C-alpha positions in Angstrom: 2.0 21.6 -3.7 3.7 19.4 -7.1 7.2 18.9 -4.2 5.0 17.7 -1.8 2.9 15.0 -4.4 6.4 13.9 -6.2 7.6 13.3 -2.9 4.8 11.0 -1.9 4.7 9.2 -4.8 7.3 6.8 -3.9 5.5 5.9 -0.9 2.0 5.5 -2.9 3.8 3.5 -5.8 5.1 1.5 -3.0 1.4 1.1 -1.7 0.5 0.3 -5.4 2.5 -2.1 -6.0 1.6 -4.2 -2.6 0.5 -7.8 -4.3 -1.1 -8.5 -1.6 -4.1 -6.4 -1.8 -4.2 -6.9 -5.4 -4.4 -10.6 -5.2 -7.1 -10.6 -2.4 -9.4 -8.4 -5.2 -9.0 -10.5 -7.5 -9.7 -13.5 -5.8 -12.8 -11.8 -4.9 -13.7 -10.6 -8.4 -13.0 -14.5 -9.5 -15.5 -15.5 -6.9 -19.0 -16.3 -7.0 -20.9 -13.4 -6.8 -18.0 -11.3 -6.4 -19.6 -7.9 -6.6 -20.3 -6.8 -3.5 -17.2 -7.9 -1.3 -15.1 -6.9 -3.9 -16.1 -3.1 -3.9 -16.2 -3.6 0.1 -12.8 -4.6 0.0 -11.6 -1.8 -2.2 -13.8 0.7 -0.4 -11.9 -0.4 3.0 -9.0 -0.1 1.1 -9.2 3.1 0.3 -10.1 4.7 3.6 -7.6 3.0 5.4 -4.8 4.4 3.2 -6.5 7.7 3.6 -6.6 7.5 7.0 -3.3 6.0 8.2 -1.4 8.7 6.1 -4.1 11.4 7.7 -3.8 10.4 11.7 0.4 10.2 11.1 0.3 13.4 9.4 -1.2 14.6 12.7 1.0 13.4 14.5 4.2 14.4 12.6 2.9 17.8 12.6 3.3 17.8 16.1 6.9 16.2 16.7 8.4 17.9 14.0 7.2 21.4 14.9 10.2 24.0 16.1 14.2 23.7 16.3 15.2 20.5 15.1 11.8 19.3 13.2 13.4 19.3 9.8 16.0 16.8 11.6 13.6 14.6 13.4 11.9 14.3 10.1 15.2 13.0 8.6 15.5 10.5 10.9 12.2 8.8 10.8 12.5 8.3 7.1 16.0 7.0 7.8 14.7 4.2 9.9 11.8 3.5 8.1 14.3 3.0 5.3 16.7 0.7 7.2 13.2 -1.1 8.0 12.0 -1.5 4.4 15.7 -2.9 3.1 15.8 -5.5 6.0 11.8 -6.4 5.1 13.0 -6.7 1.7 16.2 -9.3 2.3 13.5 -10.9 4.5 11.3 -11.8 2.0 13.6 -12.6 -0.5 14.9 -15.1 1.6 11.4 -16.9 2.1 10.8 -16.8 -1.9 9.8 -20.5 -3.4 12.9 -21.9 -5.3 12.9 -23.6 -8.5 10.1 -25.0 -9.0 8.4 -25.2 -5.5 5.0 -24.3 -5.5 4.1 -21.6 -3.0 1.6 -22.1 -0.4 -1.8 -20.8 -1.1 -2.0 -18.2 2.6 -5.0 -19.1 5.0 -6.4 -15.8 4.6 -6.8 -16.2 0.8 -9.1 -19.3 1.1 -11.4 -17.2 3.2 -12.2 -14.8 0.8 -14.5 -16.4 -1.2 -17.2 -16.7 0.7 -16.3 -13.1 2.2 -19.6 -10.8 3.0 -19.4 -7.6 2.3 -19.5 -5.7 5.2 -16.5 -8.2 6.4 -14.6 -7.5 2.9 -14.6 -3.8 4.0 -13.0 -4.8 7.3 -10.5 -6.8 5.3 -9.3 -4.0 3.1 -9.0 -1.5 6.3 -7.0 -4.6 8.3 -4.8 -5.1 4.9 -3.1 -1.6 5.5 -3.3 -0.8 9.5 -2.1 -4.3 10.7 0.1 -5.3 7.8 3.7 -4.2 9.0 5.2 -3.5 5.0 1.6 -1.7 4.2 1.8 0.3 7.8 5.5 1.4 7.3 4.6 2.7 3.8 1.4 4.9 5.3 3.8 6.3 8.1 6.0 7.1 5.4 3.7 9.0 3.6 2.4 10.8 6.8 5.4 12.0 8.1 6.0 13.5 4.4 2.5 14.9 4.7 3.0 16.5 8.2 6.5 17.8 7.6 5.2 20.3 4.8 4.5 24.0 5.5 2.2 24.3 2.7 -1.9 25.4 3.2 -3.8 23.1 4.7 -6.0 23.1 1.5 -3.0 22.0 -0.9 -2.1 20.0 1.8 -5.5 18.0 1.8 -5.4 18.1 -2.1 -1.9 16.3 -1.8 -3.1 13.6 0.1 -6.1 13.0 -1.7 -4.1 12.6 -5.0 -1.5 10.3 -2.9 -4.3 8.1 -2.0 -5.8 7.8 -5.5 -2.2 6.8 -6.7 -1.5 4.0 -3.9 -5.1 2.1 -4.4 -5.3 2.4 -8.3 -4.3 -1.1 -8.8 -7.4 -2.4 -6.4 -9.8 0.3 -7.6 -9.5 -0.2 -11.3 -10.4 -4.1 -11.5 -13.0 -3.4 -9.5 -14.7 -0.5 -11.8 -13.7 -2.7 -15.0 -15.4 -5.6 -13.1 -18.5 -3.5 -12.5 -18.6 -2.2 -16.3 -17.5 -4.6 -18.3 -18.7 -8.1 -16.3 -17.5 -11.6 -16.1 -15.2 -11.2 -19.0 -12.7 -9.2 -17.0 -12.2 -12.3 -15.6 -10.2 -14.2 -18.2 -7.9 -11.2 -18.1 -7.6 -11.4 -14.4 -7.0 -15.1 -13.9 -3.9 -15.1 -15.2 -2.5 -12.1 -13.1 -3.7 -13.6 -10.2 -1.8 -17.2 -11.0 1.5 -14.5 -11.8 1.4 -12.8 -8.3 0.6 -15.7 -6.0 4.2 -17.4 -7.7 6.1 -14.0 -7.3 5.0 -12.7 -4.5 7.6 -12.8 -2.2 10.0 -11.7 -5.1 7.7 -8.5 -6.0 7.2 -7.6 -2.1 11.3 -7.4 -1.7 11.9 -5.5 -4.7 9.1 -2.9 -4.0 10.7 -2.8 -0.4 14.3 -2.6 -1.4 13.4 0.5 -3.7 11.3 2.3 -1.7 13.6 1.9 1.1 16.4 2.9 -0.9 14.6 6.1 -1.8 14.0 6.5 2.0 17.1 6.3 3.2 18.3 8.9 0.8 15.6 11.1 1.5 16.7 10.8 5.4 20.3 11.2 4.6 19.4 14.2 2.8 17.7 15.9 5.8 21.2 16.1 7.7 
């Protein structure tokens, strides 16, 4: 099981290091009456990460069964790795230059007044319809689906993967629930920094995880 977890760690870290969900949850925490919506967003995020990896794992298990299954898994990893590297280059080229201020995305401006139910849906969508997020989930699902471990161990690895992948969203919410408004002073500078360097952070994460996946894919041939 430890080998499976080790192979899932890069994808989990890629999701955990993604700035967009963290920015979203910080905006919610820093907004008036942000308790309900931040909890809803975190729950949606956890469910989406878990469901995406589990669904892809089920499909991947069918595709990679039988002769040539290992080669299919390697090709999928290789293709996803190349896509991540290309996305990384695109993000790096679109970063703000010099003293240019980054534009505040429209979705971010709508988070302040969002209901808890809508925040939960946003937490789901951030993972499910965002190509970069989805690629990490697909990659994790392929790894899980290719495993030959007993179902109980695979389920445990899936839960550990989900915990690592969502830690950067869950921890601020838990801290806010425990500490209250005092945590806001610490989170505001973090949010500002993430917005400023969003494209650079995304580019670095995509490039590193993409390179790891390309290496894993090539090793499967």
